[in-house]
C-alpha positions, 0 to 999 in steps of 0.5 A: 459481628454485633449484638442483635435485638430479636422478636421479644422486643417487638412492641415492647421498646423498654429502652433499658438497653438504650440507657445502658449503651455507652456508645448510643448505638441503639436506635428506636423504630416504630415497633422495636429497637435496633442496634447499629452494627457499625457503631456497636462496640460489642461491650455487651452492656445492653444484654443483661439489662433487657427485661425480655431477653431480646438481645444476643450476640450475633453468633448466639441468636436463637435459630427461630429469631435468625431473621432479626439479624438481617432486620437489624442490618437492613434498618440502617441501609438507608439511614447510614451511620448517624453517629448516635441515636440520641441526636436523631430520636425515634425513626418512623420506620421498621424493616418490612420483616418487623412491620409484618410481625404479629402484635408482640409485647405480651 
């Protein structure tokens, strides 16, 4: 289990969670942030600082946003586990599911 970033983050990319994460496991895509499921230590530090309440423990993701759990996993399929977001910076991609979402951030 891991934490998941869901729909409220699309096109927001606030990054407060990135600053709070003690293990640097929150990666930036083009339209949203993604939590690496293998690097996350389930500390929960990211959840309370998210200004749009987009972060949930995987078992607690609201039903309407369940597809974001798959998106968080799929984002890392080709990337693997680089061992920290800071050293690779923004990743010029999103999952097909996230890329297909209507504009967010409102």
